[in-house]
PAMAR-803048 format. One record per residue: x, y, z of N, C-alpha, C in turn; residue in three letters. Coordinates in nm, 4 decimals. Layout:
N
+----------+----------+----------+----------+----------+----------+----------+----------+----------+------+
|      n_X |      n_Y |      n_Z |     ca_X |     ca_Y |     ca_Z |      c_X |      c_Y |      c_Z | rest |
+----------+----------+----------+----------+----------+----------+----------+----------+----------+------+
|        X |        Y |        Z |        X |        Y |        Z |        X |        Y |        Z |  ALA |
...
+----------+----------+----------+----------+----------+----------+----------+----------+----------+------+
***
This chain:
79
+----------+----------+----------+----------+----------+----------+----------+----------+----------+------+
|      n_X |      n_Y |      n_Z |     ca_X |     ca_Y |     ca_Z |      c_X |      c_Y |      c_Z | rest |
+----------+----------+----------+----------+----------+----------+----------+----------+----------+------+
|  -0.9841 |  -1.1021 |  -0.8236 |  -1.0036 |  -0.9612 |  -0.8464 |  -0.8761 |  -0.8852 |  -0.8143 |  MET |
|  -0.8610 |  -0.7712 |  -0.8787 |  -0.7435 |  -0.6867 |  -0.8608 |  -0.7855 |  -0.5485 |  -0.8136 |  TYR |
|  -0.6944 |  -0.4822 |  -0.7421 |  -0.7171 |  -0.3460 |  -0.6958 |  -0.6090 |  -0.2581 |  -0.7585 |  VAL |
|  -0.6512 |  -0.1500 |  -0.8213 |  -0.5567 |  -0.0533 |  -0.8779 |  -0.5040 |   0.0315 |  -0.7620 |  HIS |
|  -0.3723 |   0.0260 |  -0.7366 |  -0.3144 |   0.0961 |  -0.6221 |  -0.2382 |   0.2217 |  -0.6623 |  VAL |
|  -0.2395 |   0.2549 |  -0.7899 |  -0.1737 |   0.3752 |  -0.8372 |  -0.0844 |   0.3463 |  -0.9552 |  GLY |
|  -0.0506 |   0.4532 |  -1.0279 |   0.0313 |   0.4430 |  -1.1476 |  -0.0323 |   0.3365 |  -1.2381 |  ASP |
|   0.0428 |   0.2387 |  -1.2815 |  -0.0126 |   0.1297 |  -1.3628 |  -0.0059 |  -0.0008 |  -1.2860 |  ASP |
|  -0.0221 |   0.0059 |  -1.1560 |  -0.0008 |  -0.1101 |  -1.0705 |  -0.1325 |  -0.1686 |  -1.0203 |  THR |
|  -0.1496 |  -0.2976 |  -1.0452 |  -0.2642 |  -0.3728 |  -0.9955 |  -0.2130 |  -0.4773 |  -0.8967 |  LEU |
|  -0.2861 |  -0.4944 |  -0.7876 |  -0.2502 |  -0.5934 |  -0.6863 |  -0.3695 |  -0.6867 |  -0.6687 |  VAL |
|  -0.3413 |  -0.8160 |  -0.6662 |  -0.4487 |  -0.9135 |  -0.6450 |  -0.5078 |  -0.8905 |  -0.5054 |  ARG |
|  -0.6377 |  -0.8772 |  -0.4980 |  -0.7069 |  -0.8498 |  -0.3720 |  -0.6739 |  -0.9546 |  -0.2661 |  LEU |
|  -0.6647 |  -1.0788 |  -0.3049 |  -0.6358 |  -1.1854 |  -0.2085 |  -0.4921 |  -1.1804 |  -0.1559 |  SER |
|  -0.4039 |  -1.1058 |  -0.2224 |  -0.2650 |  -1.0918 |  -0.1776 |  -0.2455 |  -0.9797 |  -0.0760 |  ASP |
|  -0.3429 |  -0.8915 |  -0.0626 |  -0.3275 |  -0.7772 |   0.0277 |  -0.3388 |  -0.8236 |   0.1725 |  ILE |
|  -0.2317 |  -0.7972 |   0.2467 |  -0.2276 |  -0.8303 |   0.3892 |  -0.2803 |  -0.7135 |   0.4710 |  ILE |
|  -0.2366 |  -0.5918 |   0.4343 |  -0.2788 |  -0.4725 |   0.5081 |  -0.2655 |  -0.3502 |   0.4190 |  ALA |
|  -0.3479 |  -0.2505 |   0.4497 |  -0.3365 |  -0.1185 |   0.3877 |  -0.3318 |  -0.0194 |   0.5027 |  ILE |
|  -0.2247 |   0.0577 |   0.5086 |  -0.2053 |   0.1534 |   0.6171 |  -0.1962 |   0.2942 |   0.5618 |  LEU |
|  -0.2458 |   0.3917 |   0.6380 |  -0.2369 |   0.5294 |   0.5914 |  -0.0984 |   0.5867 |   0.6234 |  ASP |
|  -0.0618 |   0.6901 |   0.5520 |   0.0690 |   0.7521 |   0.5618 |   0.1009 |   0.7956 |   0.7042 |  MET |
|   0.0052 |   0.8535 |   0.7714 |   0.0279 |   0.9040 |   0.9060 |   0.0667 |   0.7904 |   1.0011 |  GLN |
|  -0.0019 |   0.6793 |   0.9914 |   0.0298 |   0.5636 |   1.0756 |   0.1711 |   0.5144 |   1.0483 |  THR |
|   0.2075 |   0.5052 |   0.9235 |   0.3402 |   0.4571 |   0.8851 |   0.4481 |   0.5541 |   0.9329 |  VAL |
|   0.4281 |   0.6823 |   0.9089 |   0.5292 |   0.7817 |   0.9443 |   0.5463 |   0.8000 |   1.0944 |  ASN |
|   0.4415 |   0.7776 |   1.1720 |   0.4490 |   0.7978 |   1.3165 |   0.4903 |   0.6724 |   1.3927 |  GLU |
|   0.5048 |   0.5623 |   1.3233 |   0.5366 |   0.4356 |   1.3886 |   0.6832 |   0.3985 |   1.3663 |  SER |
|   0.7593 |   0.3973 |   1.4738 |   0.8998 |   0.3588 |   1.4630 |   0.9161 |   0.2148 |   1.4145 |  GLU |
|   0.8352 |   0.1197 |   1.4647 |   0.8463 |  -0.0171 |   1.4116 |   0.8185 |  -0.0252 |   1.2614 |  PRO |
|   0.7230 |   0.0534 |   1.2121 |   0.6934 |   0.0527 |   1.0684 |   0.8113 |   0.1093 |   0.9900 |  MET |
|   0.8716 |   0.2165 |   1.0412 |   0.9877 |   0.2749 |   0.9749 |   1.1036 |   0.1753 |   0.9720 |  GLN |
|   1.1230 |   0.1044 |   1.0826 |   1.2270 |   0.0015 |   1.0886 |   1.2007 |  -0.1095 |   0.9872 |  ASP |
|   1.0746 |  -0.1522 |   0.9776 |   1.0391 |  -0.2577 |   0.8834 |   1.0648 |  -0.2121 |   0.7394 |  MET |
|   1.0268 |  -0.0894 |   0.7073 |   1.0505 |  -0.0378 |   0.5720 |   1.1995 |  -0.0335 |   0.5411 |  LEU |
|   1.2790 |   0.0040 |   0.6392 |   1.4242 |   0.0095 |   0.6186 |   1.4825 |  -0.1306 |   0.6001 |  GLU |
|   1.4404 |  -0.2248 |   0.6830 |   1.4919 |  -0.3620 |   0.6747 |   1.4492 |  -0.4326 |   0.5462 |  LYS |
|   1.3310 |  -0.4006 |   0.4983 |   1.2756 |  -0.4660 |   0.3790 |   1.2790 |  -0.3740 |   0.2570 |  LYS |
|   1.3724 |  -0.2782 |   0.2549 |   1.3714 |  -0.1774 |   0.1491 |   1.3821 |  -0.2354 |   0.0085 |  LYS |
|   1.4387 |  -0.3556 |  -0.0056 |   1.4469 |  -0.4164 |  -0.1384 |   1.3093 |  -0.4573 |  -0.1902 |  GLU |
|   1.2122 |  -0.4736 |  -0.1022 |   1.0783 |  -0.5123 |  -0.1461 |   0.9805 |  -0.3940 |  -0.1486 |  SER |
|   1.0299 |  -0.2728 |  -0.1166 |   0.9453 |  -0.1537 |  -0.1184 |   0.9414 |  -0.0976 |  -0.2601 |  VAL |
|   0.8192 |  -0.0773 |  -0.3093 |   0.7994 |  -0.0222 |  -0.4434 |   0.7269 |   0.1114 |  -0.4276 |  VAL |
|   0.7954 |   0.2205 |  -0.4622 |   0.7355 |   0.3529 |  -0.4509 |   0.6707 |   0.3882 |  -0.5842 |  ASN |
|   0.5386 |   0.3843 |  -0.5875 |   0.4661 |   0.4184 |  -0.7102 |   0.4052 |   0.5578 |  -0.7019 |  ILE |
|   0.4412 |   0.6323 |  -0.5965 |   0.3951 |   0.7698 |  -0.5800 |   0.5004 |   0.8637 |  -0.6384 |  ALA |
|   0.4593 |   0.9547 |  -0.7250 |   0.5537 |   1.0522 |  -0.7804 |   0.6014 |   1.1484 |  -0.6724 |  ASP |
|   0.5126 |   1.1810 |  -0.5815 |   0.5450 |   1.2701 |  -0.4714 |   0.5269 |   1.1960 |  -0.3410 |  GLY |
|   0.4732 |   1.2638 |  -0.2422 |   0.4495 |   1.1967 |  -0.1141 |   0.3435 |   1.0874 |  -0.1289 |  PRO |
|   0.3622 |   0.9803 |  -0.0555 |   0.2646 |   0.8726 |  -0.0630 |   0.1564 |   0.8935 |   0.0414 |  TYR |
|   0.0398 |   0.8340 |   0.0160 |  -0.0741 |   0.8466 |   0.1073 |  -0.1025 |   0.7168 |   0.1805 |  LYS |
|  -0.0598 |   0.6040 |   0.1225 |  -0.0887 |   0.4739 |   0.1825 |   0.0255 |   0.3771 |   0.1571 |  SER |
|   0.0278 |   0.2733 |   0.2391 |   0.1210 |   0.1624 |   0.2218 |   0.0379 |   0.0361 |   0.2072 |  LEU |
|   0.0552 |  -0.0331 |   0.0954 |  -0.0151 |  -0.1588 |   0.0699 |   0.0862 |  -0.2715 |   0.0888 |  VAL |
|   0.0571 |  -0.3617 |   0.1818 |   0.1493 |  -0.4702 |   0.2134 |   0.0961 |  -0.6005 |   0.1549 |  ILE |
|   0.1821 |  -0.6671 |   0.0772 |   0.1523 |  -0.7988 |   0.0209 |   0.2643 |  -0.8935 |   0.0644 |  THR |
|   0.2519 |  -1.0226 |   0.0388 |   0.3581 |  -1.1151 |   0.0811 |   0.4962 |  -1.0838 |   0.0211 |  PRO |
|   0.4993 |  -1.0283 |  -0.0990 |   0.6271 |  -1.0062 |  -0.1656 |   0.6712 |  -0.8611 |  -0.1772 |  ASN |
|   0.5775 |  -0.7683 |  -0.1657 |   0.6101 |  -0.6270 |  -0.1842 |   0.5340 |  -0.5389 |  -0.0866 |  HIS |
|   0.5870 |  -0.4191 |  -0.0689 |   0.5178 |  -0.3137 |   0.0040 |   0.5125 |  -0.1945 |  -0.0907 |  MET |
|   0.3927 |  -0.1518 |  -0.1246 |   0.3732 |  -0.0453 |  -0.2225 |   0.3426 |   0.0863 |  -0.1525 |  TYR |
|   0.4273 |   0.1876 |  -0.1764 |   0.3995 |   0.3235 |  -0.1321 |   0.3169 |   0.3857 |  -0.2434 |  LEU |
|   0.1922 |   0.4159 |  -0.2145 |   0.0984 |   0.4581 |  -0.3186 |   0.0421 |   0.5981 |  -0.2925 |  THR |
|   0.0133 |   0.6719 |  -0.3997 |  -0.0462 |   0.8041 |  -0.3854 |  -0.1968 |   0.7990 |  -0.3590 |  PRO |
|  -0.2548 |   0.6807 |  -0.3588 |  -0.3995 |   0.6649 |  -0.3401 |  -0.4301 |   0.6600 |  -0.1896 |  VAL |
|  -0.5300 |   0.7353 |  -0.1482 |  -0.5677 |   0.7425 |  -0.0067 |  -0.6261 |   0.6097 |   0.0422 |  ALA |
|  -0.6100 |   0.5841 |   0.1694 |  -0.6599 |   0.4624 |   0.2327 |  -0.8096 |   0.4436 |   0.2068 |  LEU |
|  -0.8882 |   0.5492 |   0.2241 |  -1.0337 |   0.5382 |   0.2046 |  -1.0677 |   0.4979 |   0.0609 |  ALA |
|  -0.9946 |   0.5499 |  -0.0347 |  -1.0178 |   0.5171 |  -0.1754 |  -0.9837 |   0.3709 |  -0.2026 |  THR |
|  -0.8704 |   0.3256 |  -0.1495 |  -0.8317 |   0.1854 |  -0.1673 |  -0.9340 |   0.0915 |  -0.1038 |  LEU |
|  -0.9854 |   0.1316 |   0.0118 |  -1.0852 |   0.0501 |   0.0799 |  -1.2130 |   0.0407 |  -0.0056 |  LYS |
|  -1.2552 |   0.1523 |  -0.0622 |  -1.3738 |   0.1510 |  -0.1483 |  -1.3538 |   0.0599 |  -0.2693 |  LYS |
|  -1.2345 |   0.0705 |  -0.3300 |  -1.2059 |  -0.0141 |  -0.4461 |  -1.2101 |  -0.1609 |  -0.4079 |  LYS |
|  -1.1525 |  -0.1945 |  -0.2953 |  -1.1502 |  -0.3345 |  -0.2504 |  -1.2914 |  -0.3825 |  -0.2191 |  ALA |
|  -1.3712 |  -0.3006 |  -0.1545 |  -1.5079 |  -0.3393 |  -0.1182 |  -1.5934 |  -0.3561 |  -0.2443 |  MET |
|  -1.5752 |  -0.2708 |  -0.3429 |  -1.6520 |  -0.2827 |  -0.4675 |  -1.6173 |  -0.4104 |  -0.5420 |  ASN |
|  -1.4918 |  -0.4536 |  -0.5317 |  -1.4497 |  -0.5750 |  -0.6008 |  -1.5007 |  -0.7014 |  -0.5351 |  ASP |
|  -1.5405 |  -0.6941 |  -0.4088 |  -1.5861 |  -0.8149 |  -0.3390 |  -1.7364 |  -0.8318 |  -0.3455 |  THR |
|  -1.8091 |  -0.7382 |  -0.4015 |  -1.9550 |  -0.7482 |  -0.4102 |  -1.9979 |  -0.8300 |  -0.5271 |  ARG |
+----------+----------+----------+----------+----------+----------+----------+----------+----------+------+
***
């Protein structure tokens, strides 16, 4: 199953390691450091400010979709 994370981007549900909300990412110095160190694997699919960060083994997606919405999509796909 796949989860639509924004724009035209689909991520395989089994590849998702974590989904974090914007506030958690922005307030966490370790998260900011990780984004900076791994910037080549960061994919910004948000036209404006992002609402969530979706982490997979190969990419980190900055998405305009809210954490609660992504969670609902993932839960609906597993039923």
